[in-house]
C-alpha positions as CSV (number, residue, x, y, z in Angstrom):
1,M,0.0,0.0,0.0
2,N,2.8,2.4,0.9
3,K,4.6,1.5,-2.4
4,I,1.5,2.3,-4.5
5,L,1.1,5.7,-2.7
6,T,4.7,6.5,-3.3
7,N,4.4,5.9,-7.0
8,I,1.3,8.0,-7.2
9,L,3.0,10.9,-5.5
10,F,6.1,10.6,-7.8
11,I,3.9,10.7,-10.9
12,T,2.0,13.7,-9.6
13,F,5.3,15.5,-8.9
14,I,6.5,14.8,-12.5
15,L,3.3,16.1,-14.0
16,T,3.4,19.2,-11.8
17,A,7.0,19.9,-12.8
18,N,6.2,19.6,-16.5
19,V,3.3,22.0,-16.1
20,V,5.6,24.5,-14.3
21,V,8.3,24.1,-16.9
22,G,5.8,24.6,-19.7
23,Q,4.5,27.7,-18.1
24,Q,8.0,29.1,-17.7
25,E,8.8,28.3,-21.3
26,E,5.6,30.0,-22.4
27,S,6.5,33.1,-20.4
28,L,10.0,33.5,-22.0
29,P,10.5,36.2,-24.6
30,Y,10.5,35.1,-28.2
31,G,13.7,36.1,-30.1
32,R,14.4,35.0,-33.6
33,F,16.5,36.0,-36.7
34,N,14.7,36.5,-40.0
35,T,17.3,34.4,-41.8
36,D,19.6,31.5,-41.2
37,S,22.9,33.0,-42.6
38,I,24.6,36.3,-42.9
39,M,27.6,37.8,-44.7
40,L,30.2,40.1,-43.2
41,G,28.6,43.6,-42.7
42,E,25.2,42.5,-44.0
43,E,22.1,43.7,-42.2
44,V,19.9,41.2,-40.5
45,K,16.6,41.5,-38.7
46,Y,16.0,40.2,-35.2
47,T,12.5,40.1,-33.7
48,L,11.9,40.2,-29.9
49,R,8.3,39.5,-28.8
50,F,7.0,39.1,-25.2
51,E,3.6,38.3,-23.8
52,H,2.8,39.6,-20.3
53,P,-0.1,40.7,-18.1
54,A,-1.5,44.0,-19.2
55,D,-0.7,45.7,-16.0
56,A,3.0,44.7,-16.1
57,E,5.6,47.3,-16.9
58,I,8.3,46.0,-19.2
59,L,11.3,47.4,-21.0
60,F,13.1,46.2,-24.1
61,P,16.9,46.7,-24.9
62,D,17.8,50.0,-26.5
63,S,20.9,51.5,-28.0
64,T,22.7,51.4,-24.6
65,Y,22.6,47.6,-24.6
66,N,25.6,45.5,-25.7
67,F,24.4,43.4,-28.7
68,A,27.8,41.7,-29.2
69,P,28.8,40.2,-31.5
70,F,26.4,42.4,-33.4
71,E,26.0,46.2,-33.7
72,L,22.7,47.9,-33.5
73,L,21.8,49.9,-36.7
74,D,18.1,50.6,-36.1
75,K,15.1,49.4,-34.1
76,T,11.3,49.5,-34.8
77,Y,8.7,49.3,-32.1
78,F,5.2,47.9,-32.8
79,P,2.1,49.0,-31.0
80,T,1.1,46.9,-28.0
81,R,-1.8,44.5,-28.5
82,T,-3.9,43.5,-25.6
83,I,-6.5,40.6,-25.5
84,N,-8.1,39.3,-22.3
85,D,-5.7,41.2,-20.1
86,I,-2.7,39.7,-22.0
87,S,-0.5,42.2,-23.8
88,V,2.0,41.5,-26.6
89,D,4.9,43.8,-27.2
90,C,7.2,43.4,-30.2
91,V,10.4,45.1,-31.3
92,E,12.4,44.5,-34.5
93,Y,16.1,45.2,-34.4
94,T,18.3,45.8,-37.5
95,L,21.8,44.4,-36.7
96,S,25.1,43.8,-38.5
97,T,28.4,42.2,-37.5
98,Y,32.0,42.5,-38.6
99,D,33.3,39.7,-36.5
100,I,34.2,36.5,-38.3
101,D,32.8,33.3,-36.7
102,S,31.1,30.2,-37.9
103,V,27.9,30.7,-35.9
104,Y,26.5,33.8,-34.2
105,E,24.1,33.4,-31.3
106,L,21.9,36.0,-29.6
107,G,19.3,36.0,-26.9
108,L,18.0,39.4,-25.8
109,P,16.4,40.1,-22.4
110,V,13.2,41.8,-21.4
111,W,13.0,43.6,-18.1
112,I,9.9,43.4,-15.9
113,Y,9.2,46.0,-13.2
114,T,7.0,44.6,-10.4
115,Q,6.5,46.6,-7.2
116,G,9.7,48.5,-7.7
117,E,11.8,45.4,-8.4
118,K,13.4,44.7,-11.7
119,D,13.5,41.1,-13.1
120,S,15.4,40.1,-16.3
121,I,14.1,37.3,-18.6
122,F,16.2,36.2,-21.6
123,A,14.9,34.7,-24.7
124,N,16.3,31.4,-25.8
125,L,19.5,31.7,-27.9
126,D,18.9,31.8,-31.7
127,G,21.8,31.1,-34.0
128,I,22.7,32.3,-37.5
129,F,25.5,31.0,-39.7
130,F,28.3,33.0,-41.3
131,K,28.2,33.0,-45.1
132,D,31.8,32.9,-46.4
133,L,32.1,34.2,-49.9
134,I,35.8,33.1,-50.3
135,Q,36.0,29.4,-50.2
136,V,39.0,27.6,-48.8
137,M,41.4,26.9,-51.6
138,P,43.0,23.4,-51.9
139,D,46.7,23.0,-51.6
140,S,46.9,22.0,-55.3
141,A,45.3,25.2,-56.6
142,Q,47.3,27.1,-59.2
143,L,47.4,30.9,-59.4
144,Y,47.4,32.7,-62.7
145,A,48.4,36.3,-63.2
146,T,46.3,38.5,-65.4
147,V,47.5,41.7,-67.1
148,D,44.3,42.6,-68.8
149,Y,43.5,46.3,-68.8
150,M,40.7,47.3,-66.5
151,P,39.5,50.8,-67.1
152,V,39.0,52.8,-63.9
153,S,37.1,56.1,-63.8
154,Q,39.2,59.0,-62.6
155,E,37.8,62.0,-60.8
156,F,39.3,65.4,-61.5
157,N,40.9,67.0,-58.5
158,Y,39.3,70.4,-58.5
159,P,40.8,71.5,-55.1
160,Y,44.3,71.0,-56.6
161,L,43.3,72.9,-59.7
162,L,42.1,75.9,-57.7
163,I,45.3,75.9,-55.7
164,F,47.3,75.7,-58.9
165,I,45.4,78.6,-60.4
166,G,45.8,80.6,-57.2
167,I,49.5,80.1,-57.2
168,L,49.7,81.2,-60.9
169,I,47.7,84.3,-60.1
170,V,50.0,85.2,-57.2
171,I,53.1,84.6,-59.3
172,G,51.6,86.7,-62.1
173,L,50.9,89.6,-59.7
174,V,54.5,89.4,-58.3
175,V,55.9,89.5,-61.8
176,V,53.7,92.4,-62.9
177,I,54.4,94.5,-59.8
178,G,58.1,93.7,-59.6
179,F,59.0,93.4,-63.3
180,G,56.1,94.7,-65.2
181,G,57.9,97.9,-66.3
182,K,61.0,96.0,-67.5
183,I,59.0,93.4,-69.3
184,K,56.9,96.1,-71.0
185,E,60.1,98.0,-72.0
186,Y,61.6,94.9,-73.4
187,Y,58.7,94.2,-75.7
188,R,58.6,97.8,-76.7
189,K,62.2,97.8,-77.8
190,K,61.8,94.5,-79.5
191,K,58.9,95.9,-81.5
192,L,60.9,99.0,-82.5
193,Q,63.9,96.9,-83.6
194,K,61.6,94.8,-85.8
195,R,60.2,97.9,-87.4
196,Y,63.7,99.3,-88.0
197,N,64.9,96.1,-89.6
198,Q,61.8,96.1,-91.9
199,F,62.6,99.7,-92.8
200,L,66.2,98.9,-93.7
201,Q,65.0,96.0,-95.9
202,D,62.4,98.0,-97.7
203,Y,64.5,101.2,-98.0
204,G,67.6,99.3,-99.1
205,S,65.8,97.5,-101.9
206,H,65.0,100.9,-103.5
207,L,68.6,102.2,-103.3
208,V,69.9,99.3,-105.4
209,D,67.6,100.1,-108.2
210,E,67.9,102.9,-110.8
211,M,67.1,106.4,-109.4
212,T,63.9,106.9,-111.4
213,V,61.2,109.4,-110.4
214,N,59.0,106.6,-109.0
215,N,61.8,105.0,-107.1
216,V,62.9,108.2,-105.5
217,E,59.4,109.1,-104.6
218,E,58.7,105.7,-103.0
219,S,62.0,105.9,-101.1
220,V,61.1,109.4,-99.6
221,V,57.7,108.0,-98.6
222,I,59.3,105.0,-96.8
223,W,61.8,107.2,-95.0
224,K,59.3,109.9,-93.9
225,S,56.9,107.2,-92.6
226,F,59.6,105.6,-90.5
227,M,61.0,108.9,-89.2
228,A,57.5,110.1,-88.3
229,S,56.9,107.0,-86.1
230,A,60.4,107.1,-84.6
231,V,60.4,110.7,-83.4
232,A,56.6,111.1,-83.1
233,I,56.5,114.0,-85.6
234,P,54.1,113.7,-88.6
235,I,56.6,114.8,-91.2
236,Q,55.1,112.5,-93.8
237,A,52.3,115.1,-94.3
238,M,54.8,118.1,-94.3
239,T,56.6,119.9,-97.1
240,S,60.4,119.7,-97.3
241,K,60.6,123.1,-95.6
242,E,58.2,122.1,-92.8
243,A,60.0,118.8,-92.3
244,G,63.4,120.6,-92.0
245,Q,62.0,123.0,-89.5
246,A,60.3,120.2,-87.5
247,L,63.6,118.3,-87.3
248,H,65.7,121.5,-86.7
249,S,68.0,121.1,-89.7
250,K,68.5,123.4,-92.7
251,E,70.8,120.7,-94.2
252,L,67.9,118.2,-94.2
253,E,65.6,120.8,-95.7
254,G,68.0,121.3,-98.6
255,Q,68.4,117.6,-99.2
256,L,64.7,117.1,-99.3
257,K,64.2,119.9,-101.8
258,V,66.8,118.3,-104.1
259,L,64.6,115.1,-104.0
260,D,61.5,117.2,-104.7
261,R,63.1,118.4,-107.9
262,V,63.7,114.8,-109.0
263,I,60.1,113.9,-108.2
264,Y,58.4,116.9,-109.6
265,A,60.8,118.2,-112.3
266,G,62.8,115.1,-113.2
267,Q,66.1,116.9,-112.4
268,G,69.0,116.0,-110.1
269,E,68.9,112.2,-110.4
270,E,72.7,112.0,-110.1
271,E,72.5,113.5,-106.6
272,A,69.5,111.5,-105.4
273,K,71.2,108.3,-104.5
274,A,73.8,110.0,-102.3
275,I,71.1,112.0,-100.6
276,L,69.0,108.9,-100.0
277,E,72.0,107.1,-98.6
278,G,72.6,110.0,-96.2
279,L,69.0,109.8,-95.0
280,K,69.8,106.4,-93.6
281,E,71.9,108.1,-90.9
282,W,68.9,110.2,-90.0
283,A,66.8,107.0,-89.7
284,K,69.5,105.4,-87.5
285,Q,69.5,108.4,-85.1
286,G,65.7,108.4,-85.1
287,Q,65.7,104.7,-84.1
288,E,68.2,105.4,-81.2
289,Y,65.9,108.3,-80.1
290,A,62.9,106.0,-80.1
291,M,64.7,103.2,-78.2
292,T,66.0,105.5,-75.4
293,K,62.9,107.7,-75.1
294,P,64.9,110.8,-74.1
295,E,63.3,114.0,-72.7
296,G,62.9,116.8,-75.2
297,A,62.7,117.0,-79.0
298,F,64.7,115.0,-81.5
299,V,67.9,116.7,-82.6
300,F,70.1,115.3,-85.4
301,K,73.8,114.8,-84.5
302,K,76.2,115.1,-87.4
């Protein structure tokens, strides 16, 4: 009789323990991943759900909780649903991990506040596998080099361009301020020398020809045009007398009048060539005057 009673009590204890364990399992939070594998740095969703009495105060993990080996990216709270005094709260966490492992496990807690006391209940661990994109290579694998051209888009470095332009502007300002006058004078003289060389070429080509009326007239026009630009006096529009007075030379006035007789009367051709050769000296001094830019009017030096 005692043996039968002992067996009944043992069976009753087992059934009661199973009921208690079942109730505890039902009261645990539910935590699950939305997939079974994850790549390095990939986002994954983890859902944490908990059923509790409607009057209970509960708290879910937030950004201050350590989700290792995961990192919290975002979280979404769902509205509380209550049926027959049983409330259901749910939070979806967006996680990622940069740790390399074969399996990751996570079981998040829920905190229950009862009469000022705080109790922690953890969800069962849920696992997720690491998805390795690089497979383990066998020892017999052979490596092959490739030298194929792969075009890569290049971005223009605008900050460097702006810096380079700024440096050029600064250098330009320094050159203009410090050497602007000398540079300007250099190019002015270079232009004058080019004009003088052109005059010598054009004027000399007329002197080698026969001293005809047309040749003498063209020679005088070339000479007056050059002298007018060199000494800044418009003698090309002046008579021989006016040109002589403008250049302060009676001798020049007389020479130009001889050339006038050749041009207008056809007389004195034998003197024309010598006079035209002498005018080259006037042109030379006119060029020196233009190159040096002296103060005062041009004065011929014999």
